[in-house]
C-alpha positions as CSV (number, residue, x, y, z in Angstrom):
1,X,26.9,133.1,36.4
2,X,28.7,136.2,37.5
3,X,31.4,137.7,35.1
4,X,35.0,137.7,36.3
5,X,35.8,141.1,37.8
6,X,39.3,140.5,39.0
7,X,40.9,139.3,42.2
8,X,39.0,139.7,45.5
9,X,40.1,142.2,48.1
10,X,41.5,139.3,50.2
11,X,43.6,138.1,47.2
12,X,44.9,141.6,46.5
13,X,45.9,142.1,50.1
14,X,47.7,138.8,50.2
15,X,49.6,139.7,47.0
16,X,50.5,143.2,48.4
17,X,51.9,141.6,51.6
18,X,53.9,139.1,49.6
19,X,55.4,142.0,47.5
20,X,56.5,143.8,50.6
21,X,58.7,141.0,51.6
22,X,60.1,140.4,48.1
23,X,63.7,141.3,47.0
24,X,62.1,144.0,44.9
25,X,60.3,145.7,47.8
26,X,62.5,148.8,47.6
27,X,61.7,149.5,43.9
28,X,58.0,148.7,44.6
29,X,58.0,151.3,47.4
30,X,59.5,153.9,45.0
31,X,56.9,153.4,42.4
32,X,53.8,152.9,44.5
33,X,53.1,156.7,44.5
34,X,52.0,156.5,40.9
35,X,49.2,154.2,42.1
36,X,47.5,157.1,43.7
37,X,47.4,159.3,40.6
38,X,43.8,160.4,40.6
39,X,43.7,160.5,36.8
40,X,44.4,156.8,36.7
41,X,42.2,155.8,39.7
42,X,39.3,158.1,40.1
43,X,36.6,156.3,42.2
44,X,33.4,155.6,40.4
45,X,31.1,156.1,43.4
46,X,31.1,156.7,47.2
47,X,31.6,153.0,48.0
48,X,34.8,152.8,46.0
49,X,36.1,156.1,47.4
50,X,35.6,154.8,50.9
51,X,37.4,151.6,49.9
52,X,40.3,153.5,48.3
53,X,40.8,155.8,51.3
54,X,40.8,152.8,53.7
55,X,43.2,151.0,51.5
56,X,45.5,154.0,51.3
57,X,45.6,154.1,55.1
58,X,46.0,150.4,55.5
59,X,48.9,150.3,53.1
60,X,51.0,152.4,55.4
61,X,50.5,150.4,58.5
62,X,53.6,148.2,59.1
63,X,52.9,144.5,58.8
64,X,55.6,143.6,61.3
65,X,56.0,145.4,64.7
66,X,59.0,143.4,66.2
67,X,62.2,142.1,64.7
68,X,61.7,138.7,66.2
69,X,61.5,136.7,69.4
70,X,65.3,136.5,69.8
71,X,65.8,140.3,69.4
72,X,65.5,141.8,72.8
73,X,66.2,145.5,73.5
74,X,68.1,147.0,76.4
75,X,64.9,147.4,78.4
76,X,64.0,143.7,78.2
77,X,61.2,144.1,75.6
78,X,61.2,142.8,72.0
79,X,63.0,145.3,69.7
80,X,60.7,147.1,67.2
81,X,61.4,147.2,63.5
82,X,62.6,150.5,62.1
83,X,59.4,150.9,60.0
84,X,57.2,150.3,63.1
85,X,59.2,152.8,65.1
86,X,59.0,155.4,62.4
87,X,55.2,154.8,62.0
88,X,54.5,155.0,65.7
89,X,56.9,157.7,66.9
90,X,57.9,159.5,63.7
91,X,56.4,162.6,62.1
92,X,53.6,162.1,59.6
93,X,55.5,164.5,57.4
94,X,58.7,162.4,57.5
95,X,60.4,161.9,54.1
96,X,63.5,160.3,52.7
97,X,65.2,163.7,52.4
98,X,68.9,163.3,53.5
99,X,69.7,167.0,53.7
100,X,67.7,170.2,54.3
101,X,68.8,171.4,50.8
102,X,66.9,168.6,49.0
103,X,64.3,170.1,46.8
104,X,62.3,167.0,46.2
105,X,61.8,163.9,48.4
106,X,59.2,161.2,49.1
107,X,56.9,160.9,52.1
108,X,57.3,157.7,54.1
109,X,53.5,157.7,54.6
110,X,51.7,159.9,52.1
111,X,48.3,159.3,53.5
112,X,49.2,160.4,57.0
113,X,51.2,163.4,55.6
114,X,48.3,164.6,53.5
115,X,45.8,164.1,56.4
116,X,48.1,166.1,58.7
117,X,48.3,168.9,56.2
118,X,44.4,168.9,56.0
119,X,44.3,169.0,59.8
120,X,46.5,172.1,59.9
121,X,44.2,174.2,57.7
122,X,41.2,176.3,58.5
123,X,38.0,175.2,60.1
124,X,36.6,173.8,56.8
125,X,39.8,171.9,56.1
126,X,39.9,170.5,59.6
127,X,36.3,169.3,59.2
128,X,37.3,167.5,56.0
129,X,40.2,165.9,57.8
130,X,37.8,164.8,60.5
131,X,35.5,163.1,57.9
132,X,38.5,161.3,56.3
133,X,39.8,160.3,59.7
134,X,36.4,158.9,60.8
135,X,36.1,156.9,57.6
136,X,39.6,155.6,57.3
137,X,40.8,155.2,60.8
138,X,37.5,155.0,62.8
139,X,35.8,152.8,60.2
140,X,32.6,154.9,60.4
141,X,30.3,155.0,57.4
142,X,30.5,158.1,55.2
143,X,27.1,159.5,56.1
144,X,27.7,159.1,59.9
145,X,31.2,160.7,59.6
146,X,29.8,163.8,57.8
147,X,27.0,164.1,60.3
148,X,29.5,163.9,63.1
149,X,31.1,167.1,62.0
150,X,27.9,169.0,61.6
151,X,26.7,168.3,58.0
152,X,22.9,168.0,57.6
153,X,21.7,164.4,57.1
154,X,20.0,165.2,53.8
155,X,23.4,166.0,52.0
156,X,25.8,164.0,54.2
157,X,26.6,161.3,51.6
158,X,27.2,163.9,48.9
159,X,29.5,165.9,51.1
160,X,31.4,162.8,52.2
161,X,31.9,161.7,48.6
162,X,33.1,165.1,47.6
163,X,35.6,165.2,50.5
164,X,37.0,161.7,49.8
165,X,37.4,162.5,46.0
166,X,39.2,165.7,46.8
167,X,41.4,164.0,49.3
168,X,42.4,161.2,46.9
169,X,43.0,163.7,44.0
170,X,45.4,165.8,46.1
171,X,47.2,163.0,47.9
172,X,50.8,162.4,46.6
173,X,53.9,160.8,47.9
174,X,56.0,163.6,46.5
175,X,57.3,166.2,48.9
176,X,58.5,169.5,47.5
177,X,60.5,171.7,49.8
178,X,59.7,175.4,49.0
179,X,61.5,178.2,50.9
């Protein structure tokens, strides 16, 4: 008999979806950034790092694209929800900042904001962003994604694990405006 190890991924996803629609969804969204504190959730191995990166990406994808069947826009198509419009057409660096003078704000999508900052760096940083992108968005395996950016096969898993751990450690929903 296997020991109980907690809820399955399917159960955890179902509970997360239920929380998004609850009356406390706003307070949940404000505190969800603490969930990605690497000191509390450092992955134990490569498999868990891959799962955590994919979960971080999946948590930001809107669950509802359209407001409903009765909500038709001016162009005759169903009207999109504000969250879906922001996700599709908005900036990955978008935050809840109300004025340019706000010193601190929170990213709407911390995963995409952090990935965009990786992609703006030098060649090494762009290769790291490509590995994370292949794993999280393209659903490639970690070894294949590292090989795709030019890492030798003999160390590809080690490099992929290092990249994912570093990405998770440095990801935050806090945006600090520095002049």
